[in-house]
C-alpha positions in Angstrom: 236.3 -24.4 40.6 233.1 -26.0 39.6 230.8 -23.1 38.5 227.1 -23.6 39.6 224.5 -23.3 36.3 221.5 -21.2 37.7 219.9 -20.8 34.0 219.8 -22.9 31.4 220.7 -21.7 27.5 219.2 -23.2 24.5 219.8 -21.8 20.9 216.5 -21.9 18.7 217.5 -23.7 15.7 220.2 -22.9 13.2 219.9 -18.7 14.1 222.3 -18.1 16.8 224.6 -20.7 15.7 224.9 -19.6 12.4 225.8 -15.9 13.5 227.9 -17.1 16.1 229.8 -19.1 13.8 231.0 -16.3 11.1 232.2 -14.4 13.5 236.0 -13.3 14.8 237.2 -16.0 17.9 238.3 -12.9 19.9 234.3 -12.3 19.3 233.1 -15.6 20.0 235.3 -15.7 23.0 233.7 -12.9 24.2 230.1 -14.5 23.5 231.6 -17.7 25.1 231.8 -15.7 28.8 229.0 -13.3 28.4 226.8 -16.9 28.3 228.6 -18.3 31.0 227.7 -15.3 32.9 224.7 -15.3 32.2 224.0 -19.5 33.2 225.8 -18.7 36.6 225.4 -15.5 38.4 222.3 -14.3 40.3 222.3 -11.1 39.2 223.8 -9.8 35.5 224.9 -6.5 35.0 222.6 -4.5 32.6 226.1 -3.8 30.7 225.8 -7.5 29.3 222.2 -8.7 29.8 219.5 -6.0 29.0 215.3 -6.0 28.7 213.6 -4.2 25.5 211.3 -1.8 26.6 208.6 -2.1 24.2 208.9 -5.9 23.6 207.7 -8.9 24.4 210.0 -10.2 26.8 212.8 -10.0 24.6 216.2 -9.5 26.4 219.6 -8.7 24.5 222.7 -9.6 25.6 225.8 -7.4 24.7 229.1 -7.9 23.6 231.7 -4.7 23.5 235.2 -6.1 21.3 237.4 -3.1 20.7 234.9 -0.5 19.4 232.8 -3.7 17.7 229.5 -3.7 19.3 227.4 -7.3 18.9 224.0 -8.3 20.2 221.5 -11.2 20.9 218.5 -11.0 21.4 216.9 -14.3 23.6 213.8 -14.7 26.0 212.8 -16.3 28.6 210.7 -19.4 28.8 210.3 -21.0 32.8 212.1 -18.8 34.2 215.5 -20.3 34.0 215.6 -21.5 30.5 217.3 -18.5 28.0 215.9 -19.3 24.1 218.6 -18.0 22.3 217.7 -16.1 18.8 219.2 -13.4 16.2 222.2 -11.6 16.5 224.0 -9.3 14.5 226.6 -6.1 15.2 225.3 -3.2 15.9 226.8 -0.2 13.7 224.2 2.3 15.3 222.3 3.9 18.3 219.1 2.5 17.4 218.8 -1.0 17.5 217.5 -2.1 13.9 214.0 -2.5 13.8 214.2 -5.4 11.1 216.5 -7.5 13.7 214.0 -6.9 16.5 211.3 -7.5 14.5 212.7 -11.3 13.4 213.1 -11.5 17.1 209.5 -11.4 17.7 208.6 -13.7 15.2 211.4 -16.2 16.1 209.9 -16.0 19.5 205.7 -16.4 18.9 207.5 -19.2 16.0 209.2 -21.5 19.3 206.1 -20.9 21.6 203.7 -21.9 18.8 206.0 -25.1 17.8 206.4 -26.1 21.5 202.7 -25.5 21.9 202.0 -28.5 19.5 
């Protein structure tokens, strides 16, 4: 079955790919499945894709494999373009402040470079 893509995914620099390449194959597979979901279905369940309140439009892509939880920060550009930023393994209930700060910085950097 051919799937119709309704969103495009873009990796900003190597932040996501560096994170992805260091993961176990089963985590990579689940992340790829989740990204396909983001690309092809209209309403993505919050379990997999959630806006972070208190951020400047940062979303987190959420993946669970066994008892391990992984997050990838992202944001929208031009409505249907999702920009992937940094990823990390979540080890506590609270999102690490330094990871969110990095995502905000990378988002600003992306738009600064784009506007040049």
